[in-house]
C-alpha positions as CSV (number, residue, x, y, z in Angstrom):
1,X,-25.9,97.0,35.8
2,X,-25.7,100.8,35.3
3,X,-22.4,102.2,34.0
4,X,-20.8,104.3,36.8
5,X,-20.3,108.0,36.2
6,X,-16.6,107.7,36.8
7,X,-16.3,105.0,34.1
8,X,-18.3,107.0,31.6
9,X,-16.2,110.1,32.2
10,X,-13.0,108.2,31.8
11,X,-14.1,106.6,28.5
12,X,-15.1,110.0,27.1
13,X,-11.5,111.3,27.5
14,X,-9.6,111.6,24.3
15,X,-7.7,108.4,23.7
16,X,-9.2,106.4,26.6
17,X,-9.5,102.8,25.7
18,X,-9.8,101.0,29.0
19,X,-13.1,99.3,29.8
20,X,-14.8,97.1,32.4
21,X,-17.6,95.0,30.9
22,X,-20.0,92.3,32.0
23,X,-19.6,88.9,30.2
24,X,-20.7,85.3,30.5
25,X,-17.9,83.0,31.5
26,X,-17.4,79.3,31.7
27,X,-20.3,77.3,32.9
28,X,-22.5,80.2,32.0
29,X,-21.3,82.0,35.1
30,X,-21.3,85.9,35.1
31,X,-17.9,87.4,35.0
32,X,-16.3,90.9,34.8
33,X,-13.7,91.5,32.2
34,X,-11.2,94.3,32.7
35,X,-9.4,95.5,29.6
36,X,-6.7,98.1,29.9
37,X,-5.8,100.5,27.1
38,X,-2.3,99.0,27.0
39,X,-3.7,95.6,26.1
40,X,-3.5,93.9,29.5
41,X,-6.6,92.0,30.6
42,X,-8.0,90.6,33.8
43,X,-11.2,88.6,34.6
44,X,-13.0,88.3,37.9
45,X,-15.9,85.9,38.7
46,X,-18.3,87.0,41.4
47,X,-18.4,83.3,42.2
48,X,-15.8,83.3,45.0
49,X,-14.6,86.8,43.9
50,X,-12.0,84.7,41.9
51,X,-9.6,86.4,39.6
52,X,-9.2,83.8,36.8
53,X,-7.1,85.7,34.3
54,X,-4.3,88.2,34.2
55,X,-2.8,88.9,30.8
56,X,0.2,91.2,31.0
57,X,2.3,92.2,28.0
58,X,0.8,89.4,26.0
59,X,1.6,86.7,28.6
60,X,-0.8,84.8,30.7
61,X,0.3,85.1,34.3
62,X,-2.2,83.0,36.2
63,X,-2.8,79.3,35.9
64,X,-6.2,77.7,35.9
65,X,-6.8,74.0,35.7
66,X,-8.3,72.6,32.5
67,X,-10.2,70.3,34.9
68,X,-11.7,73.1,37.0
69,X,-15.4,72.9,37.8
70,X,-17.6,75.8,36.8
71,X,-20.8,74.9,38.4
72,X,-21.2,77.9,40.7
73,X,-20.8,75.7,43.8
74,X,-17.3,74.3,43.8
75,X,-14.3,76.7,44.2
76,X,-12.6,77.5,40.9
77,X,-9.3,75.6,40.8
78,X,-6.7,78.3,39.9
79,X,-6.4,82.0,39.4
80,X,-6.6,83.8,42.8
81,X,-9.3,82.3,45.1
82,X,-10.1,84.2,48.3
83,X,-9.5,82.1,51.4
84,X,-11.6,83.2,54.4
85,X,-12.2,82.7,57.4
86,X,-10.1,79.6,57.7
87,X,-7.0,78.3,56.0
88,X,-6.7,74.6,55.3
89,X,-9.1,71.7,56.0
90,X,-9.6,72.4,59.8
91,X,-9.9,75.8,61.6
92,X,-7.5,76.4,64.4
93,X,-8.8,77.4,67.8
94,X,-8.4,81.2,67.2
95,X,-10.7,81.1,64.2
96,X,-13.4,80.0,66.6
97,X,-15.6,78.2,64.1
98,X,-19.1,77.2,65.3
99,X,-19.3,74.2,62.9
100,X,-16.8,72.5,60.5
101,X,-16.3,74.4,57.3
102,X,-15.2,73.3,53.9
103,X,-11.5,73.6,53.2
104,X,-10.3,77.2,53.1
105,X,-13.7,78.5,54.3
106,X,-16.7,79.8,52.5
107,X,-15.6,83.0,50.7
108,X,-14.2,81.2,47.7
109,X,-17.6,79.4,47.0
110,X,-19.9,82.3,47.9
111,X,-21.6,84.6,45.3
112,X,-20.3,88.1,45.9
113,X,-22.1,91.3,45.1
114,X,-20.6,93.6,42.5
115,X,-20.5,97.0,44.3
116,X,-18.6,99.1,41.8
117,X,-17.0,99.0,38.3
118,X,-15.0,101.9,37.0
119,X,-12.3,103.2,34.8
120,X,-10.2,105.8,36.5
121,X,-9.0,109.0,35.1
122,X,-5.6,107.4,34.6
123,X,-7.1,104.5,32.6
124,X,-6.9,101.8,35.3
125,X,-9.8,99.3,35.4
126,X,-11.3,98.8,38.9
127,X,-13.9,96.5,40.3
128,X,-15.1,96.1,43.9
129,X,-17.0,93.1,45.2
130,X,-18.5,92.6,48.7
131,X,-19.7,89.8,50.9
132,X,-21.6,90.2,54.2
133,X,-22.4,87.7,56.9
134,X,-25.6,85.8,56.7
135,X,-27.5,83.1,58.6
136,X,-25.6,80.6,56.6
137,X,-22.2,82.0,57.3
138,X,-23.0,82.6,61.0
139,X,-23.9,78.9,61.4
140,X,-20.3,78.1,60.5
141,X,-18.5,81.2,61.8
142,X,-20.5,83.1,64.4
143,X,-19.3,86.7,63.6
144,X,-20.7,89.7,61.8
145,X,-18.4,90.9,59.0
146,X,-18.2,92.7,55.7
147,X,-15.6,91.7,53.1
148,X,-14.6,94.3,50.5
149,X,-12.5,93.0,47.6
150,X,-10.9,95.5,45.2
151,X,-9.2,94.5,42.0
152,X,-7.4,97.1,39.9
153,X,-5.8,96.4,36.6
154,X,-3.2,99.0,35.7
155,X,-0.6,99.1,33.0
156,X,1.6,96.0,33.8
157,X,0.3,95.5,37.3
158,X,-2.7,93.8,39.0
159,X,-3.6,95.0,42.5
160,X,-5.9,92.9,44.8
161,X,-7.0,94.1,48.2
162,X,-9.2,92.3,50.7
163,X,-10.6,94.3,53.6
164,X,-12.3,92.4,56.4
165,X,-14.4,94.7,58.5
166,X,-15.7,93.6,62.0
167,X,-19.2,95.0,62.0
168,X,-20.3,93.0,65.1
169,X,-19.8,93.3,68.9
170,X,-17.2,90.6,69.4
171,X,-13.5,90.6,68.4
172,X,-12.4,88.0,65.9
173,X,-9.2,86.5,64.5
174,X,-9.9,85.0,61.0
175,X,-7.4,83.6,58.6
176,X,-7.3,85.0,55.1
177,X,-5.2,84.3,52.0
178,X,-4.9,85.3,48.3
179,X,-4.4,81.8,47.0
180,X,-2.4,82.9,43.9
181,X,-1.7,80.3,41.2
182,X,1.1,81.5,39.0
183,X,1.6,80.0,35.5
184,X,5.2,78.8,34.9
185,X,7.0,77.1,32.1
186,X,8.5,74.3,34.3
187,X,8.0,74.3,38.0
188,X,11.1,72.2,38.5
189,X,13.1,75.2,37.3
190,X,11.3,77.8,39.4
191,X,13.0,79.7,42.2
192,X,11.1,81.9,44.7
193,X,13.4,84.6,46.2
194,X,12.8,86.8,49.2
195,X,12.2,84.3,52.0
196,X,15.8,83.6,53.1
197,X,16.1,83.5,56.9
198,X,12.4,83.4,57.5
199,X,10.8,80.8,59.7
200,X,8.3,78.4,58.2
201,X,6.1,75.4,59.0
202,X,6.4,72.4,56.7
203,X,2.9,71.0,56.5
204,X,4.2,67.8,55.1
205,X,6.6,67.1,57.9
206,X,6.0,64.6,60.7
207,X,5.8,67.5,63.1
208,X,3.8,70.0,61.1
209,X,3.9,72.5,64.0
210,X,7.7,72.8,64.2
211,X,9.2,76.1,63.0
212,X,12.1,75.7,60.6
213,X,14.7,78.3,59.6
214,X,14.9,78.9,55.8
215,X,18.6,78.7,55.0
216,X,18.4,78.7,51.2
217,X,18.4,81.9,49.1
218,X,15.6,80.5,46.9
219,X,12.8,78.1,47.3
220,X,12.7,75.3,44.6
221,X,10.0,72.7,43.9
222,X,11.8,69.3,43.9
223,X,8.7,67.4,45.1
224,X,5.4,68.2,46.8
225,X,5.8,71.5,48.7
226,X,3.5,72.9,51.3
227,X,5.1,75.5,53.6
228,X,3.8,78.5,55.6
229,X,6.3,81.3,56.1
230,X,5.7,83.5,59.1
231,X,5.4,87.1,58.2
232,X,6.8,88.3,61.5
233,X,10.0,86.4,60.8
234,X,10.7,87.6,57.2
235,X,12.0,90.7,55.7
236,X,9.4,93.2,54.4
237,X,10.3,92.9,50.8
238,X,8.7,91.8,47.5
239,X,9.0,88.1,46.5
240,X,10.4,87.4,43.0
241,X,9.7,84.2,41.0
242,X,12.4,83.3,38.4
243,X,12.9,82.7,35.6
244,X,9.4,83.9,34.9
245,X,10.1,87.4,36.2
246,X,7.1,87.7,38.5
247,X,7.1,90.0,41.4
248,X,4.6,89.7,44.3
249,X,4.5,92.6,46.7
250,X,2.2,91.9,49.7
251,X,1.0,94.2,52.5
252,X,-1.1,93.9,55.6
253,X,-2.6,96.3,58.1
254,X,-4.9,96.4,61.1
255,X,-7.3,99.4,61.1
256,X,-9.0,100.9,64.0
257,X,-12.7,102.1,64.1
258,X,-11.8,105.3,62.4
259,X,-10.0,103.6,59.5
260,X,-6.6,104.7,60.8
261,X,-3.7,102.2,60.6
262,X,-3.2,100.7,64.0
263,X,-0.6,98.2,63.0
264,X,1.3,97.3,59.8
265,X,1.9,93.6,59.0
266,X,4.4,91.7,57.0
267,X,2.2,89.1,55.3
268,X,2.6,85.4,55.8
269,X,3.4,83.5,52.7
270,X,2.3,80.0,51.6
271,X,4.4,78.2,49.0
272,X,2.6,75.3,47.4
273,X,3.0,72.8,44.6
274,X,1.1,69.4,44.7
275,X,3.6,67.5,42.5
276,X,2.7,64.2,40.9
277,X,0.7,62.1,43.4
278,X,-1.5,64.9,44.9
279,X,-2.2,66.3,41.4
280,X,-3.6,62.9,40.4
281,X,-5.6,62.7,43.6
282,X,-7.6,65.9,43.0
283,X,-10.4,65.6,40.5
284,X,-10.3,69.2,39.4
285,X,-6.6,69.4,39.0
286,X,-4.9,68.3,35.8
287,X,-2.7,65.3,36.3
288,X,0.4,67.1,35.0
289,X,-0.8,70.5,36.1
290,X,1.9,70.7,38.8
291,X,4.5,71.2,36.1
292,X,2.9,74.4,34.9
293,X,2.1,76.2,38.2
294,X,3.3,77.2,41.5
295,X,1.4,79.0,44.3
296,X,2.9,82.0,46.1
297,X,0.1,83.1,48.4
298,X,0.2,86.2,50.7
299,X,-2.0,85.8,53.7
300,X,-2.6,86.3,57.4
301,X,-2.8,82.8,58.7
302,X,-0.1,82.2,61.3
303,X,-0.9,81.5,64.9
304,X,0.3,84.9,65.9
305,X,-2.1,86.8,63.6
306,X,-3.8,89.9,65.0
307,X,-7.2,90.2,66.6
308,X,-9.7,92.5,64.8
309,X,-11.7,94.6,67.3
310,X,-15.3,95.5,66.8
311,X,-15.5,98.4,64.3
312,X,-11.9,97.7,63.1
313,X,-10.7,95.9,60.0
314,X,-7.9,93.8,58.6
315,X,-6.5,94.6,55.2
316,X,-4.5,92.2,53.0
317,X,-3.2,93.2,49.6
318,X,-0.9,92.1,46.9
319,X,0.5,93.8,43.7
320,X,1.4,91.3,41.0
321,X,3.8,92.3,38.2
322,X,4.9,90.1,35.4
323,X,8.2,91.8,34.6
324,X,9.4,92.9,38.0
325,X,12.1,90.3,38.7
């Protein structure tokens, strides 16, 4: 891969130390390593466009299972997998799947194209990956699309932005999610703040469609947890994860055909921890992995999610900081 002019110019600046480089990752898979001049590091696999590492201030922020499979076929268990165009094992009616898909859709198991790597003038490391529809994807989901995924490592922050462009003639309403696995010291002590008074669906409840009002100031993991908080019902504020000190700031928008913002969205949020039994039931999940992780996942997955018109786009982003709470 040729070194972009922007990257070369930045590295020629006096004192510039940031770099984006190609490497060989686990299972022999190609990977992109982003190394910021401040010492922070991120890693992105084109397989699934999966961010598998974020080192900030000497601390690993993302959790990846020791039992993850690195065969270029199965989704990587951990990091930040990209969920698209369906969330969960079965697509809802608005996804309009043509044929059953694997859980969480096909984006997290596809091989993405590396469209750009760069170091900016300010020293930030930036990579852009893309995924377009194909005969294979249209057999599952009959729409024309172009996904653009931008990952930017800056000093003490990691920015991830997924843009879903409708390049066909029919409107669509896909689901998407940044399935972020956060590394924690002890999940039983973790508290997620910022969702008080929001409405959520408990996917483990007998009635998994019933909306429940969150009346607690913080979410804690006392057992298996699988909740979907509706963005339309929550305050547009960052989420904080304590005592780790993580901050997750999510944003969503619908763009028109000219790229102008048509509507701003408060992202839905999935909160997940498999706890004891489910961890043991998953072959690529460490039996005791639930103790060392929790998922705080910004997305656009609720039943009231927007339609993307032909020529338009849906944007979902998150900024992750490890010392922001």
